[in-house]
C-alpha positions, 0 to 999 in steps of 0.5 A, a space after each residue: 492291318 494289325 489293329 484294334 477292334 473297329 469302333 464305327 467311328 473315324 479316329 484321329 491318327 498320324 499317318 506314315 506311308 513308306 513306298 519303295 522306288 522301282 519295286 516292280 522292276 526287280 525279280 522275285 528274289 530281289 523283291 523278297 529282299 527288298 521287303 525284308 529291308 523295308 520292314 526292318 527299316 521302318 520297324 527300327 525307325 519307329 522303335 527309335 522314335 519310341 513307337 512300339 507295336 501297341 501304338 501303331 497299326 500296319 497295312 502291308 501294300 506289297 512294295 509299301 507300308 502304311 502305319 497308322 500311329 496313335 494320335 497321342 504320340 507327339 509328332 516332332 520326335 517322330 519327324 525328327 527321327 525320320 529325318 535322321 534315322 531313315 537316311 542312316 538306316 539306308 546307308 547301313 543297308 545299301 553300302 553292303 547290297 549289290 546294285 540290284 538290291 539297293 533300296 530307295 524310299 518315298 515317305 509321306 507323313 500326314 495327320 487325319 481321321 481314319 475309320 478302321 472298318 470291319 476288315 480291319 482296313 483304314 478308310 477315310 478321305 485324309 488317308 486317300 489324300 496321303 496316298 495321293 501325295 505319296 504317288 505324286 510327281 513332286 515326291 517322285 522327282 525329289 527321290 530321283 534327285 536325292 543323294 540320300 536314297 529317300 525323299 519326305 513329304 509332309 502334309 499341309 496339317 503337319 507343316 501348319 502344326 509342326 514344321 513351321 514352328 522350327 522345332 529342334 531337329 526339324 528345320 523349317 527352312 529345309 521344307 519348301 511348298 509344292 502343289 500336286 494335281 489330284 482328281 479332287 483338285 490340287 493338294 498342297 504339301 511340303 517337301 524336305 530338301 532342296 527343290 527338284 529341278 523344273 521339268 521341261 514343258 511337254 513339247 517344249 523345244 530346246 532353245 535354238 543355238 546361234 549359227 556359228 557363222 564366219 567372222 572376217 574383216 575386209 571387203 565382202 564380195 561373195 559371203 551369202 548365207 554363211 558360204 563364200 562365193 567369189 573373192 574376198 579381199 582382206 585389205 592392205 596390211 602394210 609392211 611393205 607387201 
C-alpha cells in the first residue's frame, strides 16, 4: 500500500474496493492484461472525481484494488463519478477486447476508521466489513445480471449519509437494501440497480406440471389413469347418421 507514515491511531477514510470477476479463470497473459486494465480504469475514474494520488492510498490485492481515500474528499461527487465513469470506462475497454479479455467489476464504497500499521497495511473492523460486502452473494448476483459489466454496493453509512438524500446524479430510488450473512452477524448494504432475481432455495423442487390427460365428451367405458381401455361412445351427432 502506498501510504503516509503510520500514526498509531485509526483515522477516518472513504473505502473503495474494486474486484475483477472470474480473474482466476484466466491464464497468466490474460491476468496481466486485466490488471493493467483494472489499474487504468480506477486511476482515470478517481482523477475524474478530482482525487489524485496525494488524496488516496492503494493496496494491490492481485485481482482487486483497495483505495483508502482522504475523508476530506466529498462523497457525492465520488459516488456520482463511480456511477457514470466506471460503466463508460468498461464499455470503452471491452468493445476493443477479445471475449477472453472482457473485464467485469464489483465495487464497494464504504466509510470507516482504518489504522495504517507499521507494514503500511490498513487494519480495522470497518475495512473488514467492506471486504465482506465485496465478497457477499448479493453483489456477486448483481454483477451476474448486470448489462453494464459492473455492480456497485454502498455501505449502510454511505447510504444514510449520502444516498438517501437524493443528491444530483445519485438517485436514491436506484438503490435497494440487501442483507448478507457474515461470521459476525448480518450486514446491511445497498445495491445500485435492479434487484437480482431471487435464487431458488437449496433442494427446492420445481413445481410439478399438471398431466396433459385426455379430453373427450361422451360415455366413458374404459378411461383409467390417462389410458383408454375398452370402448368409448361419443354419442349421436345428428345429421341423419
